[in-house]
Residue, then its C-alpha position, 0 to 999 in steps of 0.5 A: m280252230k277253237k275260236v272259230l267254234y267258239i264264235a259259231l256256238a255264240v251265234l247259235l246261242m243268240a239265235a235260240c234267244q231271239p223271240e219267235h214272230y208269227r202273223t196274227v190270225y183273225p177270225a174269217g169275219q165279214p166287212e159291212l159295206k154301205a154306200t149311197m150314190l150322191t150323183q144322179s146324172v153325169l155329162y160324159g167327159t165333163d163331170s164325176v160320179a160321187f158317192d159316200v161309202e162306209i166299211n165296219e168290221t168287228q172281228t177282223p181288220l179291214s185291208q182294202l176297197q176295190v172301186k170301179v166305175m163302168v158305163g155299160l160294159r166299159v170300165v171307165a175308172s178304177e181304183m184300189l184304196r187302203t182301208p186300215d183297222f176296223h172302220y172306214q168312211a169317205q166320200l169319193k168322186y171319179p171323173v167319167p170320161f167320154g169313150p166309144n159306145m157310151q149312149e145317151n142314158d146309159d147306166v153309170k154303176v159303181y161296183l165296190t168290193a171291201t176285203n179284210v185282212e183275211g181275204t173275206a170280201t163283201n160286194l156292192i153295186l151302186t146304181g141310180c145314176t145315168g150319162r148324157r153324151p156331150a151335145m154334137e150337132t155339128m163336126y169339123i175337120m180342122p187343121p191341128t195348128i194355124q200354120y198347118t196348110l194341108i187341109g186349109k182353114g177346115q171343112q165342116m162335115t154333114y150329119d147322116e141322120a139315117n146312119g148316125v154319122f158325120v160325112a164330108y165328100d169331095l174332099h181333095y186332101p193329100k193321101s196323108i193328113e193330120c186333123l182334129l175333129a172339132v164340134t166348133g171350128t172358126k173361119f180362121g182355122r182355129v179350134d174352138w176348145n169350148t166345145p168338144v174336140f177329138g184328138m188322140l190320147n194314149n193311142e186312142l181317139s178321145l176328147i181332148t183338152r187344149e192343155q193336154f194338146e198344148a203339153e203334147e200328151a194328146s196329139a192330132i189324128v193321123l189319116e193316111n193310106d199309101n194306096f191313095e192318091t188323095i183323100d176325098t171322103i172321111i166319115f166319123n161315127p161319134v158313137t163308136f168313135e170310128i173314122t173311115i176314110g176313102g179316096k182315089v186309088a193311085m195309078p202311077v202314070s206311065a205316059l202322058d202328053v203335055q198338050t192333052d193331060l196338062t190344062e191351061e192356066p193351072a189353078y195351083i199357080s197363084s199368080s194369074s199373070a204367070r199362070k197363063d204361061y204354064r200348062g200343068a196338073k197334078i199327076f201321081f208318079d212312081k219312084d224309078s218308073e219309066v214315063e213317056i212324055t209327048g207334046v214337048t218339042d224336044l224332050s232331051k232339053a225339056y226334062n226336069l233335071d232334078w226329079m227326072e233322068y232322061l232314057g232317050g227318045n221320049k222316055v224319062k225315069f222319075l227320081g222322086e218318091k212315090g207320090m202326088y206332084y204338080l207337073s207344069y209345062k212352061v210353054a215358051e221355054d219348053y221346059l217340065v217343072v216337077e213340084p211336090l205338093y206345096e203343103l209338103i215341108a222339110p225334111d222331105v223338101m226345101y225351097v229356094c227363093g230369090v232374085g237372079l234364079g230361074q228354071p234351067s231350060w235352054t231359054p231360061t229367065a231369071s226372076s227379078g223379085w221374091g215370091f212363091d207365086s209361080p214356079n219360076q220365083n222359087m224352086v224345089c230341092r229334092l232330098v238326095a241323101p239325109n240332110t242333103y238337098q239338091v236343086t238345079a237353077y239358072m243363075l244370073n248375077g248382074e250389078n247391085a246399085d245398093y252394094d259395093n262389091y256385091g251383085s244382084l244374085n241373092f236367095k235363101f233357103f226355106h223349109q216350107h212353100g211360103w216363107g216358113g222356116e228360113e235356113a241362115g246363110g251365115d252358118y253354111a260354107q260356099q263352094g264352087l262360086t263366090i257366093v257369100g253366106v250372110g250372117p245375122d248382122g247383114i251387110t253395109k249398103k253404100d249409104g252406110s246403112t244395113g240392108n235386109e239381106k241378113g241370112n241370104w245368100i248373095a253373090t259377090s260382084d264376080p259375073v254368073d250365068g249359067v246353069y248350076r247344081i246346087t247342093l245344100n248339105k246340112n250335115n257338113m254346112t256347105t252349099t256347093y254349086e256345080k256348073i251344068r252348062 
């Protein structure tokens, strides 16, 4: 116990011997702040405002300098600088970004506040600089990448001088699109980054650079409204940076007649020869809605096996998600083909294309060549579960003159309409049919050479002739075939 007491006393004695520390208190003082504006004019989004600043204090050390650059009521730059000792001198420069409500010849002001360690402050406002807006005599609605197909190669807007806005009417865009607004667009659907381009930066519509966009620091503008069938109007105010969209309000179909509501030779089918075999139109469907369909010979045989459920009589239930679809009626085969808009890509849909496939009508024909020119050359796979796609197709396997032990049925899955984003057949196990998923090395032909079937799905020489429900499951990497008839 005595030892503990001795130690405690020693600690107290040591603490008593330590020198006391107090903050030095200075007089209130008064910083002397001088500054000179070096820039008379700036181009918003391109130039910087520069100025000289000098701070002196004779009694009290300096602490900090607060800098705010303002255009009108908008703070476009702000910084707090440390200013030690009794003297600070520097030449400072701040970029002036281009933002909403920044007008031609607005004053660009610099607000300075110098403070010493006792909290005494001196304020100064620098003037004499004005801002200029970038030249924007034209404006284009442009795709964010050349591979983006929803808005084609872009659309020039018209300047409405009376209202000071750029407008585009009579558009036929889906209800949700991505775009950039560019002062200059090229005929090839590319953005000219040498002139101003608008995108999203920090969740705000802003001027962006190519470097920011490619580094994914900036992104495309998303325009969407689930209440629209399509977007047909886009208005951009270059002063307030506001975008307004308009469109046709979506009214899901509840009844249609294929003879009156679908037009002959629908233009969305790119093959003019195949177009003659169909009637078709863009139709807005609601999920799980009942639709009465007339004008077909027998709806129980004409309804689409992947996107519709037959309810009896002239009614079906639509199984897809709410939205716009191409509805094509193949006249000779008395069969309805449902396709989402071709611009949709995985994960919403996938496409299967190849030789030996066809729409599963009761009098089907199989495709003899690859392509995306008609609804019989490729078919849409509906998303029926996470990472799981289903398509029902007529499959016909015949002789293959080029290969031993392989037939003519040969196809592949794609992420988009028109060859984009292929799945690799060799990555999938096959269940239900003697189909081979070809690996990256391909298969050997009769003459010893390697064909072009790398990554394809190809049948063996076993006969196949019927309608099958095909399920592509990316979760367990299988392709399953179930015979329907």
